[in-house]
FISEKOL-309128 format. One record per residue: z, y, x of N, C-alpha, C, CB in turn; residue in one letter. Coordinates in steps of 0.1 Angstrom, whole numbers, plus 5000, padded with zeros to 4 digits. Each point is the difference from the previous one (the first is absolute). Glycine has a CB too. Layout:
ZYXZYXZYXZYXA/...
END
This chain:
496748025176501549905011500150155004499549695013M/502050274987500950095003500350045015500649924980A/499250175025500050085017501150064999497750075006K/503149935000501350055008499550045014501849844987S/498850305014500050105013501850014996496950185004T/504149845012500950085008500150105003500149875004Q/500650304994500250085001501250065002498449974992N/501950095027501650054999499750145005501749775006I/498950304981500250125001501550085008498449944977V/502150125022501350055006501150004997499150095004A/500749904978501749984995499849884987500950315005N/497249615001499749914988499149935005500450124982Y/499449715009498949945007500350004987499549905026N/498650064975499349934982498749895012500050304971Y/500249645016498449914997499550034993500349835005E/498250154995498950044989499249884996499850245009V/500849664975499749875002498850114987502649725010N/495750244998498849994989500049904991498750105015K/502149884970499749944994498249944992502750115004I/497150004995498450034995499050155012501249934966S/497450035028499950145003500050114994499249915010D/501650054979500750174994501550015001498450024982S/502649885024501249984994500649935016499449974968D/502350145028500350025013501849994993497450175015V/502649725002501849985000500850065010499749784992E/501350315005500550065015501449945003498850254997L/501349675014501750024999500550075011500449804987T/500350225011500650135005501949955000497550224988V/502549845030501749955011500750105001499249855016T/501150274981500750105008501649975001498150164993V/501149915020501250005011501550064991498050065024N/503349844982501950014998499850135001501649805011P/497850305001500550135000499750104994500349945014E/497850004979499650134993500349974991498650085009K/502449814983500349964993501450144991498749725016V/502450234997500850095001499650125001501149865007K/498450214999499950175001499850034986499050045024E/500149904971499850044988500749954985498250045014I/502649914992501349944989501050075008499449744991Q/501050315018500550135002500250094994499449955011D/499750094988498750164989500649954987496950035013K/503249904979499750004987501549974999497449934995V/503250045011501649995002501050134999499249835015Y/499950254992500050185004500050084986498549985025Q/500349924970500050124991500349974987498550105012E/502049714984500650024990501450015001498349924991L/502450085018501649995005500450184992499849815033A/498950234967500550195002500349964982497950215024K/502049784973500250004984500949884993497550115001S/503049775013500449894988501749974999497549875005T/503150164983501550054997500749904999499750194990E/501249835020501149805001501450105005497849715015I/502650234966501450095001501050055011499949894982A/501050195020500550065011499550035008501149934996G/497350075002499250125011499550054998499949945010F/499750204994498850075003498549914998501750155017R/497749964972498749875001498749975016500050104968P/500749795038498750075015501549985006497350254994G/503949695007501250035007500549845005500650254985K/499349655006500849895001499849955008500249974984A/499849905023500049955016498349914993503649955014P/495549984998498950014993499749844997499150255011K/501749704990500449834998500649994980501349955036D/499350184966500450014980498950054994502550085000V/497050035004498350044994499549875001499450255009I/500249705006498949944995500349854988498950125027M/502549854972500049904990499850044986501549905015Q/498750234982499250044988498350005000502350164996K/497049915018498550045000499149945004500650165002I/499849665007499549925009498549984994502349905008S/498250094976498849954994498750085000501649894987S/499250265007498050055005500550065012498450104975Q/501749905032500050055009498649945010502950054994V/497749775003498849935007498849984988501749855018I/498550224970498750014991499350125001501049874984L/499450225022499950115001499349965021502350134973N/497649865033499949995010498949875002502350145003T/497349804988498749904998499450114989501149695003Y/499350404991498950054996499350125008501149914980D/499750145025499250115015499449905016502450234992R/498149645007499249945009498549954997502349965006L/498349944983498449954994499150045001500749934989V/498950195001498650074996499850065013500250054973P/500650045036499950035010499149945013501850084987E/498549805014499849935010498649904999502750025002I/497849984981498549904994499050105002501049844979T/498850345016499350075002499550045016501050034977A/499949975033499350025015499149875005502250145008E/498649724983498649915006498850004991501549835011I/498950204978497950014996499550115002500049874981V/500650255027499450105010499549935006501350155001A/499249765003500449985022498149864993505049985018K/495149984974499349875000499050084996501449804995E/498550304992498650074999499649934989499250065024N/502349914967500049964985499550134988502149825009Y/496850094983499850044988500949984987498149985012K/502750034989501149924990499450004985502350105015V/497449834972499249984991501050024984498549835020L/502550154986500649994986501949975006497349884983G/503550135006501749955009500349895008500950094983K/500049915025500849985009501249894996499250255008I/500449634994501349934995501149985011498649884983S/502550195018501249945015500949874990500750315018Y/499349644995501049884996501049995016498049834978D/502850125017501150045012500349855004501350254991F/498849685019500949925011500950015005498949975005K/502149904997501150015002500049945015500750014975D/500350075033500049995016501549995000497850155010N/502849785000501250015011500250145005499549785007E/499850254998500450105002499950144998500149845008K/500350285001500050154987498650064997502450115010A/496149814992498650045003500449994985498249915024S/500350214974499649964983498549935005501350254980L/498349675007499049945003499549994984500849885025V/497750154969499349994994498449954998502050124999F/497849904994498449964994499450134992500549724996T/498550325012499150154988498949924997500550265012A/499249714973498849934998499050104993501249764998K/498050215005498550134998498649934997501150185020F/497649964971499449895000499550135006500149754984P/498950245020499150075012498550064997501349835013V/497950254991498450005001499749925013499650244987L/499349695008499749945016499250035001500649865005P/498950165011499350035008498549935003502350075006A/496950034983498849944994498850155007501649824971L/497350085025499050144998499149964989500050095024K/499749994970499450024985498049955005502350284987L/497049605003499149975002498650094993501749785005P/497250225000499750084991499849974987499350085016D/500750024974500250024986498750014988502050125013F/496849924997499250054995499049864993500550255017S/499849594987499049974999500949884984498250055035N/502850064962500749974992499049954985501950155015L/497949804973499050014994501149994984497549885022K/502650224971501149984991499150114988502749955019I/497049964968499450034985501050114993499149734998E/500150345001500550084987499049994989501450175014R/499649774975499250004987499850064996500349904997E/498450104994499650144993500650024986497850005012K/502150184984500849984991499350024990501850035010V/498149874979499450104988501249974982496549945015E/503450134977500550024991499249954990501150175010V/498949724983499149974986500150084985500249765012S/498950264984500150044983501549964993497349954998D/502949905005501349934991500850115005499849714999A/500650225014501450095005499750174996500549825025E/498350234971500450214997500349904985497750295017I/501849684977500149924980501349985005497549834987E/503050065014501750004998500750075005500149834997K/499850285012501350125002499350104987500750015033V/498449944965500150174992500649984985497550115012Y/502249714988500950004984501249985002498549914987N/502450085026501250024997500350165004500549735005E/498750315000501050195002499750024978498750195038V/499849744963499750064979501149894993496650064996K/504449875011501449894984500550125010500649644989E/500350405020500250065000500450154997499449825006K/499750234995499850134990500150044987498950005012S/500449854985500050014983501549904994496650004999L/504250055007501049895001501250084982499949945040E/499950184961500250084988499850094996500949925003N/497750034997498350114994499349864990499050205030K/500549874958498549944995499349895010499650234988D/500049685005499849965015498450014997502549825009K/496750294979498750054999500450125004498949884985D/501850165022500050105013499050005004501749985006T/497050164998498849985005500450015017498350114976K/501349805032500250015018500450145006498349835003P/500550244996500150175002501350044994497550054999E/503749964991501049994999501249945005498650054988V/501549855016501049925007499550065022500049724971W/498450275026499950015013501050125006497549924997I/501950204999500250155001502149995001497050124980K/503849785012500150044996501249965020498750034963E/500849875038500249905013500050085011499149804991L/500750375011500150085008499550015016501549984983N/497449925018499550035010499050045002501149915003I/499150145010498650145006498549944999501650115023P/497850014967498449955000499549894987500150015031N/500849964968499949814989500250064986501649805017V/497350204977500450064984499649904992499650255002T/499149665002499249924991500249855011497850234988D/501649674997500549825005499050075015499949714970K/499050315032498849905013501750125013495049964989K/505150115007500450065011501649965007498350184989Q/502449754995501249925007499649875005501650094986L/496949855011500149865005499550025015499449874975E/499750235029499850075011501350025011498350114983D/502849985011500750025007501349855006499150274987F/500749624994500849905010498949895013502149994974I/496750035021499249925011500750015011497950044992K/502450175014499650055012501549955004498050234998S/503049734988501550015007500249795001501450344984S/497749645012500249855009498850005012501049834976L/498250195026499550045011500550035011499050034987E/502250095013500850035006501349895003498950234992T/501549725002501049904999499549875009500850104974S/498049865022499349915008499549975011499850024986K/500250135021499050055012501850035009496750154985K/504649885008500749975008500649885003499950184996Q/500649704992499749895001499149915008500850084983T/498049985021499349895013500850045011497449974993V/502350205004500650005014500949995009499150044994E/502449964996500849875001499749885003500750094989D/498849835002499949905011499149985011500949934983N/497750185018499249995010501350035015497350094982Y/503549975016500350025014501649975000497950195006L/502749714982501049885005499049885006502150054979T/496549935019499749905004499550055013499649884978N/500350195031499250075009501449955010498050224987M/502849885007501749995008500549815006501050264978I/498449695009500949785005498950025007501249794979A/497650195022498749975006500150025012498850054982E/501650095032500450065001501149955010498950104981A/502349845013500449924999500249925009499350054984S/499649915012499749875002499449995011499949964980K/499550085017498750055017500850075008497650054990H/503250025005501450015017500449875008501650174988A/498749744999500749895004501450075002497949855012N/502250244978501550054998501149874995498950274992L/501949665017501049984993501749984997498049975002I/502450054985500950094998501749925000497950154985P/502549995019501749915008500349964990501250135016S/499749734989500849904993501050084995499449795013L/500950264998501750094997499850044986500550135024I/498550014976500350084991499849934990499850195010A/498949654990499449994988501249974990497649915010T/503750014997500849924998501250134996499149765017E/500850404984500950084998499150034989501550065023N/497249954966499650074994500449904988498350155016E/501349714986500749884995501350024991499149915020I/502050124989501249975001500350154992500249815025A/498950334974500350114993499549944988499850195016I/499249794982499449904984500749974991498949885011K/501650045000500949864991501650084996498849735018E/501650324986501550065003499950164986500249915037K/498350164960500050084993499649924989499950195015N/499149644982499649934990501749984990497449855018Y/502950104992501849944996500750114995500549845021R/499650294984500750124991499750044992500450045011Q/498149954985499450044983500049854992498050235008R/501949714997500249894982501849955004496649814993I/503950195017501250014998501050094990499149925019E/500050204983500250164986499649984991499750165008K/500149714985499849934988500549964998499049984999L/502149925003501049924997499849865002500550164985G/498349855020499449865000499849965017498650054972I/501549815028499849965019499450015001500849885008S/498650085005498650055005499349825000500950275020V/499849674979499849815000499149984981503449905020E/497750204970499849974993498350054990502849965008D/497550174997498550105001499249945006500750205001F/499049725008498749965012499649864988501050065035L/500249924955499549884996499250024989501649895009K/498650234984499150094990498650025003501950104996T/497949985018498649995006499049925001501050105008Q/499949824993499349815003499650055015498449864973N/503050145035499350055010501549965017498050244978T/501949785034500749945003500550135011499149734992T/501350275018501250075008498450015011503549874994L/496950055008498649915012498850095002500449744989E/499750254999498150055000499750134992499049754999K/502550315000500150135003500650015015500250054973L/499749885035500150075010498449995007502949945001K/496849934996498550005010499550204997498749634992E/501350394992499050094999500950135010498649904972K/502650135027500550075009499850005009500950014992W/498849915016499249975012499050035000500849865003K/497950124985498950055005499850145001499349824994L/501550214996500350174996500150065016501749984972D/499749965033499650105012499949935016501350204984A/498349735015498950015011498750104996500749745008E/499250244981498550114997500150135004499549904980T/501950155019500650154995500550015019501249984965A/499149925040500450015011498749975017502549934980L/496950025013498749995008499150204999499949654992A/500550384997499050104995500550105008499449934975A/502150105026500750075010499850025015501249944985D/498349915020500149935010498650095006501449744990M/497650294997498949955004499850205003499149684983L/501850445005500050124999500350035016500650014974F/500649905026500750095018499349975011502449974996L/496949945001499349985011498650075005501349804995T/498150254993499150115000500250135001499149874992I/502150145001500450135007500450045018500749984974A/499749895025500650005018498350015004502849795006N/496350174992498550005003499350144999499949764992E/500250295004499950094995500850095002499049894990Y/502250115011500250125000500650074992498649985008N/501449974979500850104983501050014999499049964987L/500950205014501250024990500450054985500450015020K/500950004982500550114988500650075000499949914992V/499450245013501650115004500850034984498550195025E/502849904978500949994996499350144990502149845019N/497250244984499350124997499049904984500050195033S/499649744973499449904982500849925000497749994999E/504049955000500449944989500450144992500849765012V/499950374995500350104989498750064991502250075016A/496249984986499449974994499949924985500050065022T/500449854987499449844989501450014988498849775024E/503050304977500450034993499850104992500949895010I/498550245001499650124991499750024987499450025017A/499449834987499250024987500049914994498850135005N/502549824992500249924984500750094993500249765006I/498650224981501150124991501449984989497650084999P/502949805001501250014991501250065009499249774984D/501550275019500850095004501049905002499250224988P/500749715008501949904998499449855007501550124967K/497249825035499649935006499450085014499849854979V/500150245030500050095003501550005014498450074974R/502249955018501249995003500149915006500850114986V/499549765003499749865007500049955014499050024984S/499750025021498449995015501150115006496449984990Y/504150105010500750045011501449985003498450134999Q/501849804999501249895007499549915009501250004981T/499449965036499649915010499449904995501450075012P/499149844982499449914988499250014997501149984993K/498350154996498450094993499050015014501550204979G/498549855027499350005008499749885010500650224995Q/500249725009499849895006498949914995502350045004E/498049964979498849984991498650024998501550004996S/498750115010498850084998499250005014501150174982I/499949845026499549985016499049825001503150175011F/497749724981499749935003498749964986502549995019I/496950084971498949984996498850055006501349974985S/498850215020499450045009499249915013501650164991L/499649805013499549935008499449834999501650195009F/498349774977499549885001498450104990502849735002R/497150304994499050115000499250035007501050064992Q/499150025021499550015007499749845008500950254996K/499749725008499549815008499049924989503049935013A/497250064975498949964996498850104993501649814999L/498750285005498250174998499149845014501650515003Q/499349515011499650025009499249785001502350325008K/498549624986500249894996497950014992503749984997L/496450074991498950074996498949995013501650164982K/498750005021498850035006499949875006500250265002D/500649695013499249895000499349904998500750075003L/499549864982499849934995498450044996502749944995V/497750204996498550064997498350025016502350184977E/498649855034499150055008500350135002498449854994K/502750255003499750174996500450075016501050014968K/
END
């Protein structure tokens, strides 16, 4: 149930509407005096370089200049005031914003500015005891049939341009696998490779199940706003991919025997799962004071072997990606320690 509170600050007043534990909507009314103050500053900045026929830049009468730049003045005023005031309120209310802030503007008869800011937040909650969660790890087993199947596939590929009666020792040596020169050694190598691959899959499944169970145990309810944003992004990307092929989305969906509604149901589930995991990691990080230092990000980037890839991660966007990855790794490791009672 939505709950509203009203607050008055020097240059504006705002109402907080708690849509849910994870969603907030602010309705902000900025005093006309504040709007005019910023508008005048913006006008002075733009007027300096505004060219009017018959006048030196910035020297034409104000009403003449405003006829040319009024829309830009209003736009720049809003661009400056709205994020600044929203940030002040977010800090004052101690919100931890989890995603994109959506703005909307309301018409009003006075000269004041009225806007809404809607965004997902991390709800205040106490983590439960995760040590009683029971997450099963599958056993890793490699059968003789699996080894034989891979062996025959390697053999068939190796003998494509050779006599089918070529001895194993010959084509196996040509594989250039360290310490593998005969059939027994190749089978052992295949078994080891399959075990490594299966262990990674089992560990990935174990951690995925752990995150899902921990999110349920913590009763984390993903933000409706963030979920809707994610679905909208996925639909937009999906439409762009299909339309690039020169096919209408409706026709393509028919060939796939599905509907947009069914896809949205899946996207909703995917978004809720990912958002719940992010909420879990952030809550764990807050409670246990987990941090990622800039030096850790720099080290991670420096250890990337490919020079081109390394350079791409040295951009602000690349550094942010590394930061998020390291943050999730730390939070996940902490969750694992809590579940496994380490």
